[in-house]
C-alpha positions as CSV (number, residue, x, y, z in Angstrom):
1,M,-20.3,-77.1,-6.1
2,L,-18.2,-73.3,-5.8
3,K,-14.6,-76.2,-6.6
4,R,-16.6,-77.5,-9.8
5,I,-18.0,-74.0,-11.3
6,F,-13.7,-73.0,-10.4
7,L,-12.4,-76.3,-11.9
8,L,-14.3,-75.5,-15.0
9,L,-12.8,-71.6,-15.0
10,I,-9.6,-73.1,-15.0
11,A,-10.0,-75.0,-18.1
12,I,-11.7,-72.4,-20.1
13,L,-8.7,-69.9,-19.0
14,F,-6.3,-72.4,-19.8
15,L,-7.8,-72.8,-23.2
16,F,-7.4,-68.9,-24.1
17,S,-4.4,-68.1,-21.6
18,G,-1.9,-69.5,-21.5
19,C,5.2,-78.0,-11.4
20,S,6.6,-80.4,-11.1
21,N,10.2,-80.3,-12.4
22,F,10.3,-82.2,-15.9
23,T,13.0,-82.0,-17.5
24,D,13.5,-83.7,-20.8
25,T,11.4,-83.8,-23.4
26,N,8.8,-85.9,-24.2
27,K,7.2,-86.6,-27.6
28,I,3.1,-86.4,-27.7
29,D,2.1,-88.2,-30.2
30,E,3.8,-90.4,-32.9
31,K,0.8,-88.9,-35.2
32,T,0.9,-85.0,-34.8
33,T,-1.0,-83.8,-37.9
34,E,-4.0,-84.4,-39.7
35,E,-3.6,-86.0,-42.9
36,E,-5.3,-83.7,-45.5
37,P,-4.4,-82.3,-48.7
38,V,-3.1,-78.9,-48.4
39,E,-1.1,-76.4,-50.7
40,E,2.9,-76.7,-50.2
41,V,4.7,-74.3,-49.4
42,S,7.2,-72.4,-51.0
43,V,10.1,-70.5,-50.0
44,S,10.9,-68.5,-53.3
45,D,7.5,-67.0,-53.9
46,K,7.6,-63.6,-55.4
47,N,4.5,-62.8,-53.4
48,N,5.0,-63.2,-49.7
49,N,8.5,-61.3,-49.3
50,G,10.1,-64.2,-47.8
51,H,7.5,-64.1,-45.1
52,K,4.2,-65.8,-44.2
53,I,1.3,-65.7,-41.1
54,I,0.6,-68.5,-38.7
55,Y,-2.8,-68.5,-36.9
56,F,-4.7,-71.1,-34.5
57,E,-8.0,-72.0,-35.6
58,I,-10.2,-74.3,-33.7
59,G,-13.7,-75.7,-35.4
60,V,-15.3,-78.8,-35.7
61,D,-14.5,-81.8,-37.5
62,E,-16.4,-85.4,-37.5
63,K,-13.2,-87.3,-37.3
64,S,-12.1,-85.8,-34.3
65,T,-12.6,-88.1,-30.9
66,H,-12.3,-84.7,-28.7
67,F,-15.4,-83.7,-26.4
68,E,-18.0,-82.3,-29.4
69,H,-15.9,-82.7,-31.9
70,R,-13.6,-80.3,-31.0
71,V,-10.3,-79.6,-33.3
72,A,-7.7,-77.1,-33.7
73,K,-5.3,-76.5,-36.1
74,I,-2.0,-74.6,-36.6
75,Y,-1.9,-72.8,-40.0
76,S,0.4,-70.6,-42.7
77,I,-0.9,-68.1,-44.9
78,N,1.3,-65.7,-47.4
79,P,0.5,-61.8,-46.5
80,D,-1.8,-61.2,-49.7
81,G,-4.4,-64.1,-48.4
82,S,-2.6,-67.1,-50.8
83,K,-1.6,-70.3,-50.2
84,K,-2.8,-71.5,-46.8
85,T,-0.9,-74.3,-45.4
86,L,-1.8,-76.8,-42.4
87,I,1.5,-76.8,-40.3
88,Y,-0.4,-78.5,-37.2
89,S,-3.9,-80.6,-36.0
90,D,-4.8,-82.0,-32.5
91,I,-6.8,-84.3,-34.3
92,Y,-5.1,-87.9,-33.5
93,N,-3.3,-86.1,-30.2
94,K,-4.5,-87.6,-27.0
95,Y,-4.8,-83.8,-25.6
96,D,-6.4,-80.7,-26.5
97,L,-4.3,-78.0,-28.4
98,G,-4.8,-75.1,-26.0
99,R,-3.0,-71.6,-26.2
100,V,-0.5,-70.8,-28.8
101,Y,1.7,-68.4,-27.6
102,N,4.5,-67.4,-29.9
103,I,7.3,-67.9,-32.5
104,S,10.5,-68.2,-32.0
105,P,12.7,-66.2,-33.4
106,D,14.6,-68.2,-35.4
107,G,10.9,-68.9,-37.3
108,K,11.3,-72.7,-36.3
109,K,9.8,-73.8,-33.2
110,I,5.9,-72.5,-32.0
111,A,5.4,-72.0,-28.6
112,C,1.9,-73.6,-27.3
113,S,0.1,-75.7,-24.3
114,F,-2.4,-78.9,-24.4
115,F,-4.9,-79.4,-22.1
116,E,-7.0,-82.1,-21.0
117,G,-10.8,-80.7,-21.8
118,G,-12.7,-82.6,-19.0
119,R,-11.2,-82.3,-15.6
120,G,-8.4,-79.7,-16.5
121,A,-5.9,-82.6,-15.0
122,Y,-3.3,-82.1,-17.6
123,R,-1.8,-79.2,-18.8
124,S,1.4,-78.8,-20.5
125,L,3.5,-76.3,-21.8
126,S,5.2,-77.5,-25.5
127,V,7.1,-76.9,-28.7
128,I,6.0,-78.0,-32.0
129,Y,8.5,-77.9,-34.9
130,I,7.3,-76.6,-37.9
131,E,9.3,-78.7,-40.5
132,T,8.3,-81.8,-39.2
133,G,4.9,-81.0,-36.6
134,K,6.4,-83.1,-34.2
135,V,5.7,-82.1,-30.8
136,D,7.6,-81.8,-27.2
137,N,6.6,-81.4,-23.3
138,I,8.7,-78.1,-22.3
139,V,6.8,-79.3,-18.4
140,K,3.9,-80.9,-17.8
141,F,1.2,-80.9,-15.2
142,D,-0.6,-84.3,-15.0
143,Y,-3.3,-84.8,-12.3
144,T,-5.2,-87.7,-14.4
145,E,-4.0,-90.0,-12.1
146,G,-6.4,-90.1,-9.2
147,E,-8.2,-86.8,-7.6
148,M,-7.0,-83.3,-8.2
149,P,-5.1,-81.6,-5.6
150,E,-5.8,-79.0,-3.4
151,N,-3.2,-76.8,-5.1
152,I,-2.5,-77.5,-8.9
153,E,0.5,-76.2,-10.7
154,E,0.1,-73.3,-13.4
155,I,2.3,-72.1,-16.1
156,Y,1.0,-68.1,-15.3
157,G,1.0,-65.4,-18.7
158,N,3.0,-66.0,-21.7
159,P,6.7,-68.0,-22.0
160,I,9.4,-66.1,-23.8
161,W,12.6,-67.4,-26.6
162,A,15.7,-66.3,-25.9
163,P,16.8,-64.6,-28.8
164,D,18.9,-67.8,-30.2
165,S,15.1,-69.5,-29.9
166,N,17.4,-72.3,-27.5
167,K,15.8,-71.3,-24.5
168,I,12.0,-70.4,-23.1
169,A,11.5,-68.2,-19.7
170,Y,8.1,-69.1,-17.7
171,E,6.5,-68.8,-14.4
172,I,5.2,-71.7,-12.1
173,I,2.1,-70.6,-10.0
174,Y,0.2,-73.0,-7.4
175,I,-3.6,-71.9,-8.5
176,P,-5.4,-73.1,-5.1
177,I,-8.5,-75.1,-6.7
178,G,-9.7,-77.0,-3.4
179,D,-10.8,-73.3,-1.8
180,P,-10.2,-71.1,-4.7
181,I,-11.1,-68.0,-2.2
182,S,-8.0,-68.8,0.4
183,G,-5.6,-66.6,-1.4
184,N,-3.5,-69.3,-0.9
185,Y,-1.5,-68.1,-4.0
186,R,1.8,-69.2,-4.6
187,T,4.7,-69.4,-7.0
188,D,7.2,-72.1,-8.5
189,W,9.6,-69.0,-9.3
190,I,10.8,-68.6,-13.2
191,H,12.0,-71.0,-14.6
192,V,14.7,-71.4,-17.9
193,F,14.3,-74.6,-20.3
194,D,16.9,-75.5,-22.9
195,I,15.8,-76.9,-25.4
196,E,18.8,-78.4,-27.2
197,E,20.3,-80.2,-23.5
198,G,16.7,-80.5,-22.5
199,K,17.4,-79.3,-18.4
200,D,14.9,-76.8,-16.5
201,K,16.4,-74.4,-14.1
202,Q,15.3,-73.0,-11.6
203,I,15.4,-69.1,-11.1
204,I,15.3,-67.7,-7.4
205,P,15.9,-63.9,-7.7
206,K,17.9,-61.8,-5.5
207,I,18.2,-58.1,-4.2
208,G,21.3,-57.7,-2.8
209,G,22.3,-61.3,-2.9
210,M,19.7,-62.4,-0.3
211,C,16.2,-64.4,-1.6
212,A,13.8,-62.0,-3.0
213,S,11.2,-63.5,-0.2
214,Q,8.9,-60.7,-0.8
215,I,8.9,-60.5,-4.2
216,T,7.5,-63.3,-5.4
217,F,5.3,-63.5,-8.0
218,M,7.5,-62.7,-11.4
219,Q,6.8,-63.3,-14.5
220,P,9.6,-63.1,-16.9
221,V,8.8,-60.1,-20.1
222,I,11.6,-59.6,-22.1
223,Y,14.6,-62.4,-22.6
224,L,18.2,-59.8,-23.8
225,P,20.7,-61.6,-25.3
226,N,23.2,-62.1,-22.7
227,G,21.0,-63.7,-21.1
228,D,19.0,-61.0,-18.6
229,I,16.2,-61.3,-18.4
230,Y,13.3,-58.0,-17.1
231,A,10.1,-59.6,-15.3
232,V,7.1,-57.9,-13.6
233,F,6.0,-58.4,-10.1
234,H,2.5,-58.9,-9.7
235,P,1.0,-59.7,-6.3
236,Y,-2.4,-60.9,-5.5
237,Y,-4.6,-58.6,-3.5
238,E,-8.5,-59.2,-2.4
239,I,-11.8,-58.3,-4.0
240,L,-14.3,-57.6,-1.3
241,E,-18.0,-57.3,-1.0
242,G,-18.5,-55.7,2.6
243,D,-15.9,-57.9,4.9
244,E,-16.3,-60.3,2.6
245,I,-13.4,-61.5,0.8
246,I,-15.4,-63.5,-2.5
247,D,-11.7,-63.4,-4.8
248,Y,-8.6,-62.3,-5.7
249,Y,-6.8,-60.5,-8.6
250,T,-2.8,-59.8,-9.4
251,K,-2.2,-56.5,-10.9
252,N,1.9,-56.1,-12.9
253,E,3.5,-53.2,-10.2
254,T,7.3,-53.6,-10.8
255,L,9.2,-54.0,-13.7
256,Y,13.0,-55.8,-12.5
257,L,16.0,-56.3,-14.8
258,L,16.9,-59.7,-13.5
259,N,20.8,-60.4,-13.3
260,S,21.7,-64.1,-15.3
261,D,24.6,-64.5,-13.8
262,T,24.4,-62.9,-10.0
263,K,19.9,-63.8,-9.9
264,N,20.3,-60.4,-9.0
265,L,17.2,-57.6,-9.3
266,K,17.2,-53.9,-10.3
267,E,14.5,-52.1,-10.1
268,I,13.7,-50.7,-13.4
269,M,10.6,-48.8,-13.4
270,D,7.3,-48.6,-11.1
271,I,3.7,-48.7,-11.1
272,K,3.5,-45.9,-8.2
273,E,5.5,-43.5,-10.8
274,F,2.7,-42.7,-12.5
275,K,-0.2,-41.8,-9.6
276,G,-1.6,-38.6,-10.7
277,K,-0.9,-38.4,-13.8
278,G,-3.9,-38.5,-15.2
279,V,-4.7,-42.0,-14.6
280,E,-6.6,-42.5,-11.3
281,E,-6.9,-46.4,-10.9
282,I,-4.0,-48.1,-12.8
283,T,-5.5,-51.6,-13.9
284,S,-2.6,-52.8,-16.3
285,F,1.3,-51.8,-16.9
286,S,1.7,-54.6,-19.6
287,N,2.8,-55.5,-23.1
288,F,7.0,-54.4,-22.3
289,K,8.6,-54.6,-26.2
290,L,12.1,-53.1,-27.2
291,K,12.9,-50.7,-28.5
292,G,16.8,-50.6,-29.5
293,E,17.5,-51.0,-25.9
294,N,14.5,-49.0,-24.5
295,I,11.2,-50.2,-23.3
296,I,8.3,-49.6,-25.1
297,F,4.7,-50.2,-22.6
298,E,1.3,-49.5,-21.9
299,L,-0.9,-48.2,-18.9
300,L,-4.2,-48.9,-18.8
301,G,-6.9,-47.2,-16.6
302,D,-9.7,-48.4,-15.2
303,F,-13.6,-48.3,-17.5
304,E,-13.9,-44.5,-17.9
305,E,-9.9,-43.7,-17.4
306,D,-7.4,-43.3,-20.7
307,G,-4.8,-45.4,-21.7
308,D,-1.6,-44.5,-23.1
309,I,2.1,-46.0,-24.9
310,Y,5.6,-44.9,-23.0
311,M,8.8,-45.4,-22.8
312,Y,11.2,-46.0,-20.5
313,L,14.2,-45.0,-21.5
314,N,17.5,-46.7,-20.6
315,D,19.9,-44.7,-20.5
316,S,18.2,-41.9,-18.2
317,G,15.8,-44.4,-16.5
318,E,12.8,-41.6,-17.4
319,V,10.0,-42.5,-18.9
320,K,8.1,-41.1,-21.9
321,K,5.2,-40.8,-22.7
322,L,4.5,-41.1,-26.3
323,T,0.6,-40.6,-27.3
324,K,-1.8,-38.0,-26.3
325,N,-4.8,-38.7,-27.3
326,D,-7.3,-37.9,-24.5
327,K,-10.0,-38.9,-27.1
328,L,-8.2,-43.5,-27.1
329,R,-7.2,-45.7,-24.8
330,E,-4.0,-46.3,-26.6
331,Q,-2.7,-49.9,-25.9
332,Q,-0.8,-53.3,-27.4
333,P,1.9,-51.1,-28.9
334,D,4.7,-53.7,-31.2
335,V,7.9,-52.0,-32.3
336,F,9.6,-52.6,-35.7
337,K,12.7,-50.5,-35.0
338,D,11.7,-46.9,-35.0
339,K,8.3,-47.8,-35.9
340,V,5.2,-48.3,-33.3
341,C,1.9,-49.7,-34.1
342,Y,-1.0,-49.6,-31.3
343,V,-4.4,-50.0,-31.1
344,G,-6.1,-46.7,-30.6
345,A,-9.6,-47.7,-29.0
346,Q,-11.9,-45.0,-27.9
347,R,-12.3,-44.1,-24.6
348,Y,-15.8,-44.2,-24.3
349,G,-16.3,-47.1,-26.9
350,T,-17.1,-50.9,-26.1
351,I,-15.0,-52.6,-24.1
352,T,-15.4,-56.4,-24.2
353,Y,-13.9,-59.2,-22.4
354,Q,-10.4,-57.9,-20.9
355,N,-9.0,-57.5,-25.1
356,P,-10.5,-53.7,-26.1
357,S,-10.4,-53.1,-29.8
358,G,-10.1,-49.9,-32.3
359,D,-8.1,-48.6,-35.1
360,L,-5.0,-49.5,-36.4
361,Y,-2.1,-46.9,-35.5
362,L,1.4,-45.7,-36.7
363,L,3.9,-44.0,-34.9
364,E,6.6,-42.9,-36.9
365,G,8.3,-39.6,-35.8
366,A,6.6,-37.3,-34.2
367,E,2.7,-37.9,-34.7
368,P,1.1,-40.8,-35.3
369,T,-0.9,-41.8,-38.7
370,K,-4.6,-43.1,-38.4
371,L,-4.4,-46.6,-41.1
372,T,-7.8,-47.9,-40.2
373,G,-11.0,-46.0,-40.3
374,Q,-13.3,-49.2,-38.7
375,G,-13.9,-47.2,-35.6
376,I,-13.6,-50.6,-33.4
377,G,-12.5,-54.9,-33.8
378,V,-8.3,-54.2,-34.2
379,N,-6.6,-55.9,-31.5
380,K,-3.4,-57.5,-31.2
381,L,-1.1,-56.0,-33.6
382,L,2.0,-57.6,-35.3
383,F,5.0,-56.2,-37.4
384,S,6.5,-58.3,-40.2
385,P,10.3,-58.9,-40.2
386,D,10.6,-56.6,-42.4
387,G,8.8,-54.0,-40.9
388,N,6.0,-53.1,-44.1
389,S,3.5,-55.0,-42.9
390,I,1.3,-55.6,-39.8
391,A,-1.1,-58.3,-39.3
392,Y,-4.1,-57.9,-36.5
393,N,-6.6,-60.3,-35.4
394,F,-10.6,-58.4,-36.6
395,Y,-13.7,-58.8,-33.7
396,N,-16.8,-58.7,-35.7
397,Y,-19.1,-57.5,-33.1
398,D,-22.7,-58.1,-32.5
399,S,-25.6,-55.5,-33.1
400,N,-25.2,-53.7,-29.6
401,F,-21.4,-53.9,-29.8
402,E,-21.4,-56.0,-26.4
403,Y,-19.8,-59.5,-27.8
404,V,-17.5,-60.5,-30.6
405,E,-19.2,-62.9,-32.5
406,S,-16.2,-63.8,-34.4
407,T,-12.1,-62.8,-35.3
408,D,-11.0,-62.3,-38.8
409,I,-7.7,-62.2,-39.3
410,Y,-6.2,-58.9,-41.5
411,N,-2.8,-57.8,-42.9
412,F,-2.1,-54.4,-43.5
413,S,0.7,-53.5,-46.1
414,L,2.8,-50.0,-45.3
415,E,3.8,-49.7,-49.2
416,T,1.0,-49.9,-50.3
417,N,-1.3,-48.5,-47.7
418,K,-4.0,-51.5,-48.1
419,E,-5.6,-54.2,-46.1
420,T,-6.1,-57.7,-47.2
421,K,-8.5,-59.9,-45.1
422,L,-6.4,-62.8,-44.9
423,V,-8.7,-65.3,-42.6
424,D,-13.0,-65.0,-42.3
425,G,-13.6,-66.9,-38.6
426,K,-17.3,-67.3,-38.8
427,N,-17.9,-70.3,-37.3
428,K,-14.9,-71.2,-35.6
429,I,-12.2,-69.6,-33.0
430,I,-9.5,-67.9,-34.4
431,S,-6.3,-66.2,-33.6
432,L,-3.3,-64.6,-35.0
433,V,0.0,-66.1,-33.3
434,G,2.8,-64.5,-35.5
435,W,5.1,-64.4,-38.5
436,L,7.1,-67.0,-40.1
437,N,10.5,-66.0,-42.0
438,T,11.0,-69.0,-44.7
439,D,14.0,-67.2,-45.4
440,N,15.6,-68.4,-42.5
């Protein structure tokens, strides 16, 4: 019974989260885009500033052969809400489109995942080409033939694009589905897939030239132009109930710089540095973004603790606290040049699942500016390519603010200081993916 429950959870987590090494790209299906009338994209549209917003939608279509007629689609839409255009639909695909991770820096490719909706016996890291709708596998884990093994391979976290959009870095882990409380989680290190060459390369990090056998679980979080990668160490810990182990959890603890040539790791900062600085029990050290050569990130404590946005100064190695409102949990930063936007969630407000929401704030200078006034709802912020707009999810809660009933997508214009509702998520599952620069 426990095993069946765990398999179901794995399938659900794969849908909303994010190997046998597979080194050749492989088209999933000849017919990957649903044939439905949509408005054509015009790159010369004067009302979109050369940018469009990409979002992911799960709904129901009687033509779908997926479980309960589920169908997943990727759309683009102008920042003013016009020209909704279908990019991709999985309605004719054998497998379900799972998580849609992000858009490549050149705006031509979308990193995503596919999965088998029954046992969760198939999953992949894939790329959708925006212009053609073609889908290529980067890596796949196929257990559809025979029984599921005791340990299955999985992509951990979010794969990241290289600045040239030709490589994707990701971590592979082994999950002990045969005995989920055994603690037998293992890693296959960091992998980098070269799309042009169609080759996968495993990177085993080193410390002082020696294999970093004690530094195992390493998730890549930032890909630098010179090929170096910032990666965060996330070990697993027991969850105890009395003397009995009932589960495991993982927590980001140390940020390293991985040299692309030597594969050596250089420690950048450790979560222990923040103990005694206002957060008693740290639960999140994440959301790393580049601001020039510096690193912006979030630090969150437990339910009753504060959260803040910090910046690591590359030249001095010092860490600077950017947000100081003790009534807010500041989190989910995004960066455009000297601008930092973030979510300010009420410290004692409703925290839903693992995704707190609040109001939209902009930090440009010494003091932040509050841009929205709903108090709760704003989540997953993303600057437009020109930095003049911020797109975000908006959570609609039940009357007790305990559950998210639906998600809409909004765009806030920093030029007009107005927000526009772009997508109504009622009776659908909606999630923002990113921005598409149509001038490329």
